[in-house]
Short mmCIF file of the C-alpha atoms (twelve columns), coordinates in Angstrom:
data_MODEL
# 
_entry.id   MODEL 
# 
loop_
_atom_site.group_PDB 
_atom_site.id 
_atom_site.type_symbol 
_atom_site.label_atom_id 
_atom_site.label_alt_id 
_atom_site.label_comp_id 
_atom_site.label_asym_id 
_atom_site.label_seq_id 
_atom_site.Cartn_x 
_atom_site.Cartn_y 
_atom_site.Cartn_z 
_atom_site.pdbx_PDB_model_num 
ATOM 1   C CA . MET A 1   -16.787 -45.707 -8.645  1 
ATOM 2   C CA . CYS A 2   -17.435 -42.376 -6.891  1 
ATOM 3   C CA . TYR A 3   -16.998 -42.288 -3.115  1 
ATOM 4   C CA . VAL A 4   -18.406 -39.599 -0.838  1 
ATOM 5   C CA . ILE A 5   -16.089 -39.249 2.168   1 
ATOM 6   C CA . ILE A 6   -17.013 -37.035 5.114   1 
ATOM 7   C CA . THR A 7   -14.971 -37.024 8.316   1 
ATOM 8   C CA . GLY A 8   -15.248 -34.908 11.432  1 
ATOM 9   C CA . ARG A 9   -11.896 -33.252 10.805  1 
ATOM 10  C CA . SER A 10  -12.601 -32.504 7.155   1 
ATOM 11  C CA . LEU A 11  -15.970 -31.016 8.107   1 
ATOM 12  C CA . ALA A 12  -14.325 -28.888 10.824  1 
ATOM 13  C CA . TRP A 13  -11.735 -27.687 8.299   1 
ATOM 14  C CA . LEU A 14  -14.441 -26.787 5.778   1 
ATOM 15  C CA . LEU A 15  -16.536 -24.882 8.339   1 
ATOM 16  C CA . LEU A 16  -13.491 -23.006 9.646   1 
ATOM 17  C CA . SER A 17  -12.547 -22.048 6.091   1 
ATOM 18  C CA . LEU A 18  -16.087 -20.812 5.404   1 
ATOM 19  C CA . VAL A 19  -16.159 -18.715 8.591   1 
ATOM 20  C CA . ALA A 20  -12.766 -17.202 7.707   1 
ATOM 21  C CA . PHE A 21  -14.048 -16.201 4.267   1 
ATOM 22  C CA . MET A 22  -17.199 -14.628 5.714   1 
ATOM 23  C CA . LEU A 23  -15.216 -12.654 8.307   1 
ATOM 24  C CA . ILE A 24  -12.824 -11.232 5.708   1 
ATOM 25  C CA . LEU A 25  -15.674 -10.358 3.344   1 
ATOM 26  C CA . SER A 26  -17.601 -8.669  6.161   1 
ATOM 27  C CA . GLY A 27  -14.535 -6.654  7.131   1 
ATOM 28  C CA . ILE A 28  -13.948 -5.468  3.577   1 
ATOM 29  C CA . MET A 29  -17.557 -4.404  3.063   1 
ATOM 30  C CA . THR A 30  -18.111 -2.465  6.317   1 
ATOM 31  C CA . PRO A 31  -16.891 1.145   6.907   1 
ATOM 32  C CA . LYS A 32  -15.745 0.595   10.509  1 
ATOM 33  C CA . TRP A 33  -11.965 0.356   10.183  1 
ATOM 34  C CA . LEU A 34  -11.306 3.761   11.784  1 
ATOM 35  C CA . LEU A 35  -13.705 5.552   14.129  1 
ATOM 36  C CA . GLY A 36  -13.576 9.324   14.548  1 
ATOM 37  C CA . GLN A 37  -14.517 11.370  17.592  1 
ATOM 38  C CA . PRO A 38  -18.228 11.146  18.546  1 
ATOM 39  C CA . VAL A 39  -20.387 14.051  17.391  1 
ATOM 40  C CA . VAL A 40  -23.065 15.222  19.820  1 
ATOM 41  C CA . LEU A 41  -26.476 15.555  18.185  1 
ATOM 42  C CA . ASN A 42  -29.580 17.308  19.474  1 
ATOM 43  C CA . GLU A 43  -32.667 16.427  17.468  1 
ATOM 44  C CA . ASN A 44  -36.181 17.127  18.749  1 
ATOM 45  C CA . ASN A 45  -34.743 17.785  22.219  1 
ATOM 46  C CA . ILE A 46  -33.184 14.311  22.193  1 
ATOM 47  C CA . THR A 47  -29.424 14.174  22.651  1 
ATOM 48  C CA . GLY A 48  -27.511 11.467  20.825  1 
ATOM 49  C CA . PHE A 49  -24.135 10.635  19.403  1 
ATOM 50  C CA . PHE A 50  -22.896 9.924   15.924  1 
ATOM 51  C CA . VAL A 51  -19.486 8.372   15.279  1 
ATOM 52  C CA . PRO A 52  -18.056 9.072   11.800  1 
ATOM 53  C CA . SER A 53  -16.085 6.191   10.395  1 
ATOM 54  C CA . VAL A 54  -14.066 5.130   7.390   1 
ATOM 55  C CA . GLY A 55  -13.459 1.720   5.867   1 
ATOM 56  C CA . ILE A 56  -11.070 0.346   3.316   1 
ATOM 57  C CA . TYR A 57  -13.012 1.945   0.439   1 
ATOM 58  C CA . ASN A 58  -16.169 3.447   1.996   1 
ATOM 59  C CA . ARG A 59  -17.179 5.814   4.818   1 
ATOM 60  C CA . CYS A 60  -20.020 7.067   7.017   1 
ATOM 61  C CA . ILE A 61  -20.218 10.782  7.786   1 
ATOM 62  C CA . ARG A 62  -22.817 13.240  9.035   1 
ATOM 63  C CA . ILE A 63  -24.122 15.831  6.541   1 
ATOM 64  C CA . ARG A 64  -25.788 19.095  7.616   1 
ATOM 65  C CA . ASP A 65  -26.407 17.728  11.121  1 
ATOM 66  C CA . TYR A 66  -29.460 15.725  10.128  1 
ATOM 67  C CA . SER A 67  -28.614 12.908  7.735   1 
ATOM 68  C CA . ASN A 68  -26.076 10.114  7.602   1 
ATOM 69  C CA . ASP A 69  -24.170 9.585   4.379   1 
ATOM 70  C CA . CYS A 70  -22.667 6.119   4.047   1 
ATOM 71  C CA . GLY A 71  -21.163 5.011   0.776   1 
ATOM 72  C CA . SER A 72  -18.064 4.503   -1.284  1 
ATOM 73  C CA . PHE A 73  -15.440 7.225   -1.682  1 
ATOM 74  C CA . SER A 74  -13.571 5.271   -4.367  1 
ATOM 75  C CA . PHE A 75  -15.744 6.701   -7.151  1 
ATOM 76  C CA . TYR A 76  -13.442 5.478   -9.929  1 
ATOM 77  C CA . GLY A 77  -12.087 2.370   -8.243  1 
ATOM 78  C CA . PHE A 78  -8.308  2.114   -8.212  1 
ATOM 79  C CA . ALA A 79  -8.169  5.114   -10.582 1 
ATOM 80  C CA . THR A 80  -9.614  7.422   -7.891  1 
ATOM 81  C CA . ASP A 81  -7.361  10.353  -6.965  1 
ATOM 82  C CA . SER A 82  -4.993  9.359   -4.146  1 
ATOM 83  C CA . ASN A 83  -6.039  12.451  -2.181  1 
ATOM 84  C CA . PHE A 84  -9.489  10.880  -1.853  1 
ATOM 85  C CA . TYR A 85  -8.510  7.205   -1.879  1 
ATOM 86  C CA . PRO A 86  -5.011  6.664   -0.411  1 
ATOM 87  C CA . THR A 87  -2.705  4.472   -2.485  1 
ATOM 88  C CA . PRO A 88  -1.880  2.132   0.455   1 
ATOM 89  C CA . TRP A 89  -5.602  1.480   0.870   1 
ATOM 90  C CA . LYS A 90  -5.917  0.609   -2.796  1 
ATOM 91  C CA . ALA A 91  -3.119  -1.938  -2.377  1 
ATOM 92  C CA . ALA A 92  -4.671  -3.239  0.861   1 
ATOM 93  C CA . LEU A 93  -8.052  -3.697  -0.835  1 
ATOM 94  C CA . PHE A 94  -6.398  -5.544  -3.717  1 
ATOM 95  C CA . PHE A 95  -4.538  -8.012  -1.503  1 
ATOM 96  C CA . LEU A 96  -7.435  -8.565  0.905   1 
ATOM 97  C CA . SER A 97  -9.829  -9.145  -2.006  1 
ATOM 98  C CA . LEU A 98  -7.338  -11.597 -3.491  1 
ATOM 99  C CA . CYS A 99  -7.125  -13.321 -0.108  1 
ATOM 100 C CA . ALA A 100 -10.937 -13.577 0.072   1 
ATOM 101 C CA . ALA A 101 -11.135 -14.919 -3.500  1 
ATOM 102 C CA . ILE A 102 -8.527  -17.598 -2.748  1 
ATOM 103 C CA . GLN A 103 -10.326 -18.516 0.450   1 
ATOM 104 C CA . PHE A 104 -13.628 -18.857 -1.399  1 
ATOM 105 C CA . SER A 105 -11.966 -21.147 -3.954  1 
ATOM 106 C CA . THR A 106 -10.665 -23.372 -1.152  1 
ATOM 107 C CA . VAL A 107 -14.175 -23.605 0.309   1 
ATOM 108 C CA . LEU A 108 -15.416 -24.799 -3.078  1 
ATOM 109 C CA . ALA A 109 -12.497 -27.233 -3.217  1 
ATOM 110 C CA . GLY A 110 -13.459 -28.504 0.243   1 
ATOM 111 C CA . VAL A 111 -16.989 -29.237 -0.941  1 
ATOM 112 C CA . MET A 112 -15.609 -30.958 -4.040  1 
ATOM 113 C CA . ALA A 113 -13.219 -33.004 -1.880  1 
ATOM 114 C CA . CYS A 114 -16.176 -34.918 -0.452  1 
ATOM 115 C CA . CYS A 115 -16.570 -36.610 -3.853  1 
ATOM 116 C CA . VAL A 116 -13.223 -36.047 -5.611  1 
ATOM 117 C CA . GLN A 117 -10.349 -36.876 -3.300  1 
ATOM 118 C CA . SER A 118 -7.448  -36.202 -5.679  1 
ATOM 119 C CA . VAL A 119 -6.516  -34.162 -8.746  1 
ATOM 120 C CA . PHE A 120 -3.485  -35.186 -10.825 1 
ATOM 121 C CA . LYS A 121 -2.643  -37.673 -8.047  1 
ATOM 122 C CA . LYS A 122 -2.555  -34.873 -5.477  1 
ATOM 123 C CA . SER A 123 -4.972  -34.697 -2.549  1 
ATOM 124 C CA . VAL A 124 -7.577  -31.953 -3.029  1 
ATOM 125 C CA . ILE A 125 -7.562  -31.109 0.692   1 
ATOM 126 C CA . SER A 126 -3.766  -30.937 0.782   1 
ATOM 127 C CA . LEU A 127 -3.657  -28.635 -2.250  1 
ATOM 128 C CA . ALA A 128 -6.415  -26.457 -0.780  1 
ATOM 129 C CA . GLY A 129 -4.535  -26.159 2.513   1 
ATOM 130 C CA . ALA A 130 -1.341  -25.032 0.772   1 
ATOM 131 C CA . THR A 131 -3.336  -22.512 -1.277  1 
ATOM 132 C CA . GLN A 132 -4.929  -21.210 1.917   1 
ATOM 133 C CA . ALA A 133 -1.507  -20.455 3.373   1 
ATOM 134 C CA . LEU A 134 -0.674  -18.382 0.285   1 
ATOM 135 C CA . GLY A 135 -3.979  -16.518 0.565   1 
ATOM 136 C CA . GLY A 136 -3.274  -15.877 4.248   1 
ATOM 137 C CA . LEU A 137 0.027   -14.223 3.346   1 
ATOM 138 C CA . PHE A 138 -1.837  -11.904 0.963   1 
ATOM 139 C CA . GLY A 139 -4.235  -11.098 3.804   1 
ATOM 140 C CA . VAL A 140 -1.396  -10.250 6.192   1 
ATOM 141 C CA . LEU A 141 0.126   -7.987  3.546   1 
ATOM 142 C CA . GLY A 142 -3.197  -6.186  3.116   1 
ATOM 143 C CA . LEU A 143 -3.537  -5.669  6.876   1 
ATOM 144 C CA . LEU A 144 -0.007  -4.252  7.086   1 
ATOM 145 C CA . LEU A 145 -0.595  -1.871  4.190   1 
ATOM 146 C CA . TYR A 146 -3.817  -0.372  5.552   1 
ATOM 147 C CA . PRO A 147 -2.287  1.592   8.498   1 
ATOM 148 C CA . TRP A 148 0.306   2.990   6.094   1 
ATOM 149 C CA . GLY A 149 -2.461  5.220   4.721   1 
ATOM 150 C CA . TRP A 150 -3.242  6.829   8.078   1 
ATOM 151 C CA . GLY A 151 -1.069  9.809   7.203   1 
ATOM 152 C CA . SER A 152 -3.189  10.668  4.149   1 
ATOM 153 C CA . THR A 153 -5.324  13.773  3.686   1 
ATOM 154 C CA . ARG A 154 -8.557  11.796  4.081   1 
ATOM 155 C CA . VAL A 155 -7.548  10.327  7.437   1 
ATOM 156 C CA . ARG A 156 -6.255  13.653  8.778   1 
ATOM 157 C CA . LYS A 157 -9.643  15.229  8.112   1 
ATOM 158 C CA . LEU A 158 -11.205 12.556  10.318  1 
ATOM 159 C CA . CYS A 159 -8.467  11.901  12.871  1 
ATOM 160 C CA . GLY A 160 -6.652  15.224  13.150  1 
ATOM 161 C CA . GLU A 161 -3.330  16.525  11.908  1 
ATOM 162 C CA . ASN A 162 -1.409  14.325  14.347  1 
ATOM 163 C CA . SER A 163 -2.324  11.156  12.446  1 
ATOM 164 C CA . GLU A 164 0.634   9.492   10.759  1 
ATOM 165 C CA . PRO A 165 1.310   6.136   9.069   1 
ATOM 166 C CA . TYR A 166 0.571   3.476   11.727  1 
ATOM 167 C CA . LEU A 167 -0.560  6.205   14.184  1 
ATOM 168 C CA . PRO A 168 -4.337  6.895   13.958  1 
ATOM 169 C CA . GLY A 169 -4.215  10.229  15.782  1 
ATOM 170 C CA . ASP A 170 -7.530  11.032  17.493  1 
ATOM 171 C CA . CYS A 171 -9.292  8.065   15.900  1 
ATOM 172 C CA . SER A 172 -9.759  4.613   17.350  1 
ATOM 173 C CA . ILE A 173 -9.543  1.292   15.546  1 
ATOM 174 C CA . GLY A 174 -12.955 -0.074  14.607  1 
ATOM 175 C CA . TRP A 175 -14.309 -3.598  14.764  1 
ATOM 176 C CA . SER A 176 -14.002 -4.192  11.015  1 
ATOM 177 C CA . LEU A 177 -10.208 -4.284  11.254  1 
ATOM 178 C CA . PHE A 178 -10.364 -6.800  14.102  1 
ATOM 179 C CA . VAL A 179 -12.902 -8.952  12.246  1 
ATOM 180 C CA . THR A 180 -10.684 -9.020  9.147   1 
ATOM 181 C CA . ALA A 181 -7.587  -9.842  11.202  1 
ATOM 182 C CA . THR A 182 -9.485  -12.675 12.910  1 
ATOM 183 C CA . GLY A 183 -10.490 -14.064 9.516   1 
ATOM 184 C CA . VAL A 184 -6.890  -13.966 8.276   1 
ATOM 185 C CA . ALA A 185 -5.706  -15.711 11.456  1 
ATOM 186 C CA . GLN A 186 -8.334  -18.412 10.952  1 
ATOM 187 C CA . ILE A 187 -7.000  -19.015 7.439   1 
ATOM 188 C CA . PHE A 188 -3.650  -20.135 8.865   1 
ATOM 189 C CA . LEU A 189 -5.452  -22.265 11.451  1 
ATOM 190 C CA . ALA A 190 -7.515  -23.873 8.687   1 
ATOM 191 C CA . SER A 191 -4.373  -24.448 6.613   1 
ATOM 192 C CA . ALA A 192 -2.786  -26.309 9.536   1 
ATOM 193 C CA . LEU A 193 -5.986  -28.294 10.124  1 
ATOM 194 C CA . SER A 194 -6.079  -29.355 6.460   1 
ATOM 195 C CA . LYS A 195 -3.189  -31.754 7.085   1 
ATOM 196 C CA . SER A 196 -5.145  -33.551 9.774   1 
ATOM 197 C CA . ALA A 197 -8.294  -33.530 7.597   1 
ATOM 198 C CA . ASP A 198 -6.321  -35.029 4.714   1 
ATOM 199 C CA . ARG A 199 -4.977  -37.838 6.902   1 
ATOM 200 C CA . ALA A 200 -8.488  -38.587 8.188   1 
ATOM 201 C CA . ALA A 201 -9.872  -38.768 4.640   1 
ATOM 202 C CA . ASN A 202 -7.143  -41.245 3.651   1 
ATOM 203 C CA . SER A 203 -7.073  -43.296 6.849   1 
ATOM 204 C CA . ASP A 204 -7.264  -47.071 7.133   1 
ATOM 205 C CA . LYS A 205 -10.833 -46.773 8.439   1 
ATOM 206 C CA . VAL A 206 -11.900 -45.052 5.228   1 
ATOM 207 C CA . GLN A 207 -10.056 -47.594 3.091   1 
ATOM 208 C CA . PHE A 208 -11.695 -50.455 5.016   1 
ATOM 209 C CA . GLN A 209 -15.191 -49.114 4.303   1 
ATOM 210 C CA . MET A 210 -14.272 -48.565 0.654   1 
ATOM 211 C CA . ASP A 211 -13.167 -52.213 0.429   1 
ATOM 212 C CA . GLU A 212 -16.569 -53.190 1.834   1 
ATOM 213 C CA . GLY A 213 -18.176 -51.437 -1.127  1 
ATOM 214 C CA . LYS A 214 -19.642 -48.456 0.739   1 
ATOM 215 C CA . GLN A 215 -19.985 -45.312 -1.358  1 
ATOM 216 C CA . LEU A 216 -21.083 -42.942 1.423   1 
ATOM 217 C CA . ILE A 217 -18.490 -42.957 4.180   1 
ATOM 218 C CA . CYS A 218 -19.027 -40.862 7.300   1 
ATOM 219 C CA . LEU A 219 -16.543 -40.949 10.178  1 
ATOM 220 C CA . ALA A 220 -16.326 -38.892 13.366  1 
# 
């Protein structure tokens, strides 16, 4: 007999895991990891500002004072010349993408856990929580590797010659880095919450309703 078990703690764990995945994915995709100095623009007698920025594999710059150019600079992926795509950023992208992929798999496992509580006599939620912790470590490694590339030629063009590994020079840290770091932090929080969600899904209250023959079990 198939039981569908939904508890408040398991739902909170699943939602937290989903938010963490979305934050990391958003951080990877947006070119706002480093922000350069604002450029003053004067178009049609209207003064404005443009802030060039660079992400983990893409950038936004101003071309010929009238058009924005936002796109990828990793034209050949990981095979792109390191002068254009710093090696530490390639490694950071790899580990952060791996972290996001693992996190997405745990979200799918969380959905599956509503109907399939165990695999090979191991709790699905417990296994997902342990896997999340591993993915979080990959995320931390990616975040630590990214500033290592701040001494590269690409960053010095944006941030000045005084930029060094872990010192962004004249640039400031953009919101994408903070969003990604928040997502990685939430992974560890979700991993810790998975233990409580697992206990709730295997509690005496759940077992009592299963003994009564209920197939859809919802508990706060």
